[in-house]
N, C-alpha and C positions, 0 to 999 in steps of 0.2 A: 689662214695663211695664204698669201698670194704668191704663187711661184710661177716664174716665166718657164714655160716648158718648150721642148723641142719636139720635132716629129718622131714618129715611131721608127722611121728609117734612120734618122740621125742617131737615135739611141742604139740601134743595132750596129751602126758603124763605129760608134764610140766603144761599145763593148768588144767588138771584133778586133779592134786595134790594140787591145790589151790582153794578150794571152795569160799573163800572170793574174789579172783580175778574173778572167774566165775560169781559171783552174783553181783559184783559192777557195777554201771553205771558211775563211775568216769572214766575219760579218762586214758588209760594206759600210761606208760612211753614212749613207742614207738607206733606211730600211727598204724603200721601193726598189733600190738597185739590185736586190736579190732577184727581181724579175728579169734582169738582164743576164743572169747566169744561165748556163746550159740546163735544159729540162732534166737531164740525168741527175742533177743535184737536188731535185725536188723529192722530199721524203714522203709526202702525201698531198692529196688535193681533196677539197670538199666543196660541194655545192651548197650545203646548209651550214649556217653559222654554229648551230649546236654541235654538229659533228666536228667542226674545227676546234671548238672550245673543249670538247671531250678529248681530242687528240692532244691539245696543249696541256690539259690537266694530267693526262697519262704520262706524257714526257717529263713534266716537272716532278710528278709523284715518284717516278722511277729514279730520278736523280736525287731526291731530297735527303736520303740517308747519307749521301756523300757531301752535302753542303758543309762548308767550314764554319759558317756563322750559325750559332745555336738559334738565334731569333728567326732565321730563314727556315728552320726545321719545325717551327711552331705551327701546328695544324690550323689555329685560328687565323694566323697571318696568311697561310697558304689559301685558306678559304676566301679571304679578302682578294687575293690575287686572282683566283679563279672566277670570282663574281665580277671583278673588273674586266677580266678578259672576255667573259661571256657578253657583258654589256657592250664592250667596244666592238666585238665581232658582229653583234646584231645590227649595229649601224654602219658597218662596212669599214671599220678602222683596222689598223694593224695591231698586233700584240707582240711585245718584245720582252724577254726576260733573260737575265744573265746572272750566274752564280759562280763564285769560286768554290772549287771542290777540293777534297783532301789531296795533298800533294801540291803540285803546281798546275793543276788543270783548271780550266774555266769552261763552263757550259753555257751555251747560248741557245735558247729555244725561241723561235720566231714564227709567227703566222702572218703572212703578207697577203693583203687583199688584192685581187686582180679582177677588174680594173682598179687601179689604186687611186685613192682620193688626192694624194699629194702629187703624184706623177702620173696623171691619167693617160699620157701618150706613150708610156712604156708598154710595149706589147706583152701580153701574157705569154709565158714560155711554152704553154701547152698548145698554142695556136700556130 
């Protein structure tokens, strides 16, 4: 995918111009845009892909009993998700998962690489 990108400074200005975007915990339109959100919104950081994959696996496993769709609760299906997430994180990709939960809730679990392959000029929030 070829994406025209803008400078890190321009990304920061765009994010700062939208207080609602900066305050929201809703997933942004593009996964790399999570990196524009305040560092206080970061749940965890990892230097090694296997640690990030383990965190993703733990987050999803904790939610799985609340999934509304029975097929999403299937351990073999979840094993496939976790293997795919591990593979993607090892080459520097992002991992995104979303599930409807009992009631009217929706859970989104995302691991975003920084520097990001799709939006490499978005600065890492921890820097």
